[in-house]
N, C-alpha and C positions, 0 to 999 in steps of 0.2 A: 293785657294778657288774660286777665280774669274773664273778660267778656268773650274772648275766643274760647276759653274753657267752657263757659256756659253754653255757647252756641253748639258745642259738640255733645251735649247731654240730651237724653230723652228718657221718657218713662220714669221709673222709680228714682233714678239718679238725678233727673231734673227736679223732681218733687223734693228730694232731699236738699238740693242746692237752693231752691226757692225758699225753703224754711229756715235757712241759716240766719243767725243773728248778724246783721250787717255791721254792727259795732265790733264784733269779734273777728271779722275778716277784713283786715286792712291791707294785707300784703299777699303776694303770691305764696310765700311760705305759710302764712296762716291758712290759706285755702288748701295747700298741699297737705298740711298736717291734719286738717279736718277731714279731708277726703280719705287719707290713709287710715285714720282712726275709724271711719265709717266702713270702709271696704277692704281692710286688710284681711278679714276672714276669708276672702276669696283666695288669697295666696296660701293661707293656712290649710285650706282643704284641697288645694291643687295637688294632684299626684306627682310623684317624682319618677325618675328613670328606673329605680329599683322596682317600684310597684308595676310599672309597665313591663319590665323584664320578667316579673314573676306572674304575670297574667296567664292563666291557663284556659284552654278550651274546656267547657263544661261537657259532661258526658251526653247530655241531651241537646247539645248545641251543634248546629251545622258549622262547617268551616266558614261559610259566608257570614253567618251571624257572629262568630268569633272574630273574624277579621273586621267587621263593622264595629264591634265593641272595642277592639284594640285601637282602631283609628280614632274613635271618639275619645278614648283615654289619652292617646298620644297627642291629640290636639290641645289637651289641658295640662300637659306635663310642664312643670317649672323646674329649672329654666327650660325654655323652649328647645326642642330638638333642632 
């Protein structure tokens, strides 16, 4: 299972994985805990539905620009829409 995980990484996450101490990662739970510790900040900064609901069009922004910004924010909302 751990090798399947590794095969799905790329870029910075693969670099992080390759630098892990193999003696500390013996089980799937060890790997999951290390991954969450490393990347949990992504969830911490993810917008929620209230932030999406409160998003307003800026005075100098076209509706198209506003809609694009809204869609980009909506794609990051946690939990997903």
